[in-house]
C-alpha positions as CSV (number, residue, x, y, z in Angstrom):
1,M,6.5,-10.0,-3.6
2,T,4.2,-8.5,-0.9
3,L,4.4,-5.1,-2.6
4,F,3.3,-6.7,-5.9
5,I,0.3,-8.4,-4.3
6,F,-0.7,-5.1,-2.5
7,F,-0.7,-3.1,-5.8
8,L,-2.5,-5.9,-7.6
9,F,-5.4,-5.9,-5.1
10,W,-5.3,-2.1,-4.9
11,G,-5.8,-2.0,-8.7
12,F,-8.9,-4.2,-8.4
13,T,-10.5,-2.1,-5.7
14,T,-10.0,1.2,-7.5
15,Q,-11.7,0.1,-10.7
16,A,-15.2,1.5,-11.1
17,Q,-17.8,-0.9,-9.9
18,A,-21.0,-1.3,-12.0
19,K,-24.0,0.2,-10.3
20,Y,-26.7,-2.4,-11.1
21,E,-29.7,-0.8,-9.4
22,R,-33.2,0.0,-10.3
23,E,-35.5,2.3,-8.3
24,F,-39.3,2.2,-8.6
25,R,-42.1,3.8,-6.8
26,I,-44.1,1.8,-4.3
27,K,-47.3,2.3,-2.2
28,K,-47.0,3.6,1.3
29,S,-48.3,0.2,2.5
30,E,-45.3,-1.6,0.9
31,F,-42.8,0.6,2.8
32,P,-41.2,-1.1,6.0
33,Q,-43.3,-0.3,9.1
34,K,-40.3,0.6,11.2
35,A,-39.1,3.1,8.6
36,L,-42.6,4.5,8.1
37,E,-42.9,5.2,11.9
38,L,-39.6,7.1,11.8
39,V,-40.7,9.2,8.8
40,N,-44.1,9.9,10.4
41,Q,-42.6,10.8,13.9
42,R,-39.6,12.9,12.8
43,I,-40.5,14.5,9.6
44,K,-43.0,17.3,10.0
45,D,-44.1,19.8,7.4
46,A,-42.9,17.7,4.5
47,R,-44.6,17.9,1.2
48,K,-44.8,15.5,-1.8
49,I,-43.8,12.4,0.2
50,R,-43.1,9.5,-2.1
51,Y,-41.9,6.0,-1.3
52,Y,-39.4,4.0,-3.4
53,K,-37.8,0.5,-3.4
54,E,-34.3,0.2,-4.8
55,I,-32.9,-3.1,-5.8
56,D,-29.3,-3.4,-6.7
57,S,-27.0,-6.4,-7.4
58,V,-26.5,-7.0,-3.7
59,T,-29.2,-5.3,-1.5
60,I,-32.7,-4.1,-1.3
61,T,-33.2,-0.6,0.2
62,F,-36.2,1.7,0.7
63,E,-36.3,5.4,0.2
64,S,-38.6,8.2,1.2
65,K,-38.3,11.4,-0.9
66,F,-40.0,14.6,0.0
67,K,-39.7,18.4,-0.1
68,K,-39.3,20.3,3.2
69,D,-38.3,24.0,3.7
70,K,-37.7,24.3,-0.1
71,L,-35.1,21.5,-0.1
72,H,-35.4,18.1,-1.6
73,Y,-34.6,15.3,0.8
74,S,-34.1,11.6,0.5
75,V,-34.1,9.3,3.5
76,N,-32.7,5.8,2.9
77,F,-33.5,2.7,4.9
78,N,-32.2,-0.9,4.7
79,S,-34.6,-3.8,4.2
80,K,-35.3,-4.0,8.0
81,G,-36.4,-0.4,8.0
82,E,-33.3,0.9,9.8
83,L,-32.0,4.3,8.8
84,E,-28.9,4.3,6.5
85,D,-28.5,7.9,5.5
86,I,-30.2,11.2,4.6
87,E,-29.4,13.1,1.5
88,I,-30.2,16.6,0.5
89,Q,-30.1,17.8,-3.1
90,I,-27.7,20.8,-3.3
91,S,-25.9,22.9,-5.9
92,K,-22.2,23.6,-6.4
93,V,-22.3,26.9,-4.5
94,D,-23.4,25.0,-1.3
95,I,-20.0,23.2,-1.1
96,P,-17.1,25.1,0.5
97,S,-14.8,26.4,-2.3
98,D,-11.7,24.5,-1.1
99,V,-13.7,21.2,-1.0
100,W,-15.1,21.9,-4.5
101,S,-11.6,22.6,-5.8
102,S,-10.5,19.2,-4.6
103,I,-13.5,17.5,-6.1
104,A,-13.2,19.3,-9.5
105,E,-9.5,18.5,-9.6
106,H,-10.3,14.8,-9.2
107,L,-13.0,14.9,-11.9
108,N,-10.8,16.8,-14.3
109,G,-8.1,14.1,-13.9
110,D,-10.7,11.4,-14.5
111,C,-12.6,12.9,-17.4
112,K,-11.8,15.1,-20.5
113,K,-15.0,17.0,-19.8
114,F,-17.7,16.4,-17.2
115,K,-21.3,17.5,-16.4
116,I,-22.8,17.0,-13.0
117,R,-26.4,15.7,-13.3
118,R,-27.1,15.5,-9.5
119,L,-25.3,16.7,-6.4
120,Q,-26.3,15.6,-2.9
121,Q,-25.0,16.2,0.6
122,Q,-25.1,12.8,2.4
123,Y,-25.5,12.3,6.2
124,P,-24.6,8.6,6.6
125,L,-25.3,6.6,9.8
126,K,-21.8,5.6,10.8
127,N,-19.1,6.1,13.5
128,G,-21.6,5.2,16.3
129,L,-23.8,8.3,15.6
130,S,-27.5,7.9,16.5
131,A,-30.3,8.1,14.1
132,E,-31.6,11.0,16.1
133,K,-28.4,13.0,15.6
134,I,-28.3,12.3,11.9
135,I,-31.9,13.5,11.5
136,N,-31.2,16.7,13.5
137,D,-28.0,17.5,11.6
138,A,-29.5,16.8,8.2
139,F,-32.6,19.0,8.8
140,Q,-30.4,21.8,10.0
141,N,-28.3,21.4,6.8
142,L,-25.0,21.4,8.8
143,I,-21.7,20.9,7.1
144,L,-20.0,18.5,9.4
145,P,-16.8,16.4,9.2
146,Y,-18.7,13.1,8.7
147,I,-20.8,14.1,5.7
148,N,-20.2,13.0,2.2
149,Y,-20.9,14.5,-1.2
150,E,-22.5,12.2,-3.8
151,L,-22.3,13.2,-7.4
152,I,-23.9,11.7,-10.5
153,V,-21.5,12.8,-13.3
154,V,-21.6,12.3,-17.1
155,C,-17.9,11.9,-18.0
156,K,-16.7,12.5,-21.6
157,R,-13.7,10.3,-22.5
158,D,-12.0,9.1,-25.7
159,S,-14.3,6.0,-25.7
160,G,-17.5,8.2,-25.4
161,R,-19.7,9.3,-22.6
162,E,-20.2,7.3,-19.4
163,E,-22.2,8.1,-16.3
164,F,-20.7,7.5,-12.8
165,E,-21.7,8.0,-9.2
166,Y,-18.8,9.5,-7.2
167,L,-18.6,9.8,-3.5
168,F,-16.3,12.3,-1.7
169,N,-15.9,13.0,2.0
170,A,-16.4,16.4,3.7
171,Q,-12.8,17.4,2.9
172,G,-13.2,16.7,-0.8
173,D,-11.2,13.5,-0.7
174,F,-12.2,10.7,-3.2
175,V,-14.0,7.8,-1.5
176,S,-15.5,5.7,-4.3
177,K,-16.8,5.6,-7.9
178,R,-19.4,3.3,-9.4
179,K,-20.4,3.1,-13.1
180,S,-24.1,3.8,-13.5
181,L,-26.5,2.0,-15.8
182,P,-28.9,3.9,-18.0
183,A,-32.3,4.7,-16.4
184,N,-35.0,2.1,-16.7
185,Y,-37.5,3.2,-19.3
186,D,-39.8,0.2,-19.2
187,H,-42.7,2.5,-18.4
188,I,-42.6,4.2,-21.8
189,L,-45.1,2.9,-24.3
190,Y,-44.6,3.2,-28.0
């Protein structure tokens, strides 16, 4: 009986969760002050700095996107202005080949065909690491055991095409999968 209950709950947790989120650009004055101070103090020589607010079905987060040293960065904060993670947009060749093989094997098992729309290396604030260490590691673009790879994937299946956000750890092991909603096109006027 216990084994049955375990597999029942395991089945629920492995289902793709819907990603009900919308991201929209905000003014610098609407960005949390604590987060703005961190961005201004620690991020030098950044270009094209933009500020965003992301609302999903559970939380509100803030994001600062910019270009630095020819790389695209995204620094994410919670609603209190505390650092959550730093993401760097990368390409497939930036991932170690054994890790990529593990990721591709999982995607091939999940989809008939797949196309990667976005690939990011993620430096999450976890395991007691300080914000200072995360910032230093991310701006040195180090491949460390605590990083994650976040992929936005268009997956072709028998039922059609669907878009998912996958998360894999530094070893290429599957962490999570969320179904993405289509982009918000409210700004388009006809």
